[in-house]
N, C-alpha and C positions, 0 to 999 in steps of 0.2 A: 875718448873718442866721442864726438858729438855728431848726431845724425840730423840732417836738415832737409826740408823740402821748401821750395820757394815757388809760389804761383803768382804771376803778374799779368796784367793786361796792358798792352801798349796801344794807345789811341793815336792813330795816324792821321786823322782827319778824314773828311768825306765818308764818314760812317765805316771806316776800315779799322779793324782791330786785329792785332796779333796777340796770341796767347802764349806766354812763356811758362815753362815748368822746368825746374832743376832739382836734382837729387844730389846731395853732396855730404861728405863727412869732413870733420875737422878736428883739430886738437888745439888746446890752449897750453902754452908753455910760458909761465910768467904772465906778461901782459900781451903776448903775441898769439893771435888766432891765425892758423893756417888751415886752409881747406882746399879740397879738390872734388870735382864731380862732373856730371854730364848735364846737358840741357837739351830741350826740344822747344822750338818755336813753331806754333801752328798758325798758318796764314789763312785768310778767307779762301774757300774752295777745298780746304783740307790738306794742302801740301805742307810738309814739315821741313824745318831746317834743324840739323842736329850737330852736336859737337861737345867739347869739353872745356874746362877752365880750371885754373888754380887761383887762389887769392891769399893774401897775407895782409893783416891789418893789426895795428896796435889797439888794445882795448883800454878804456871804453871808446866806442866809436859812434859817430852819427852817420856812418856809411863810408863807402870807398868805391872808386872806380873798379869795375870787374871787366877784364878782357876775356871775351868768349872766342874760342877758336872753332871755326866752322869746319866740320869734317865730312858732311854729306847731308842727306835728306831724302825726301820722297818726291814723286811727280817731277815738277819742273826744277826742283832742287836736288835731284838724285846725285848729280856729280858736283855739287856746290863745294866751294872752299872760300876762305876769307876770314873775316873777323868782325866782331861787334864790340863796342865799348858801352857798357852799362854804367852810367854815372849814377850810382846807387846811393840814396840817402835813406836813413831809417830813423824811426821813432819807436821806442819801446812802449807797448800798450799794456801788457800783462805778462805774467810769467810764461815764457816760451812763445809769445806772440809779439810781432813787430809790424809796424806799418812801413812799407817801402814806397819811395817815390823818386822821381828823377827823370833823366832823359837817356836815350840810347841812339847810337849811330852805327850803321852796318855798311861794310864793304863786301859785297857778295859777288863772287865769280861763279858763273854757271857754265 
C-alpha cells in the first residue's frame, strides 16, 4: 500500500485560485498502479467541493487523466454533484516528490 497526498493550485484567471487537496492510497501490481481516495477543492470565499476518485495507470507514467466524482461540499456547493477531469501530467523531482501540471474541467450541478 502506498499513501499519497496531493496539493495543487488551479489558476482560473482574474486573480481567482482554487486549491485542491487529495488523500489517497494505492497499490502496485506488476506495472499497474491503482489508487482511490477523496478530494477537497477550496474556492475563493472558503466554500468547498468534495468527492472521491479512483485511478489506474501503467508505470512508469508521465501522468494520466483523473476523473473526480463530486459528492457535495459546503456553502454554495452543499448539494453539489457532477464531475471534474484533471488532465494530470507529472515530472519526478526527487524521491517521493513529483511536480504536477495540466488542466482541469468541471461540470458542477448545484
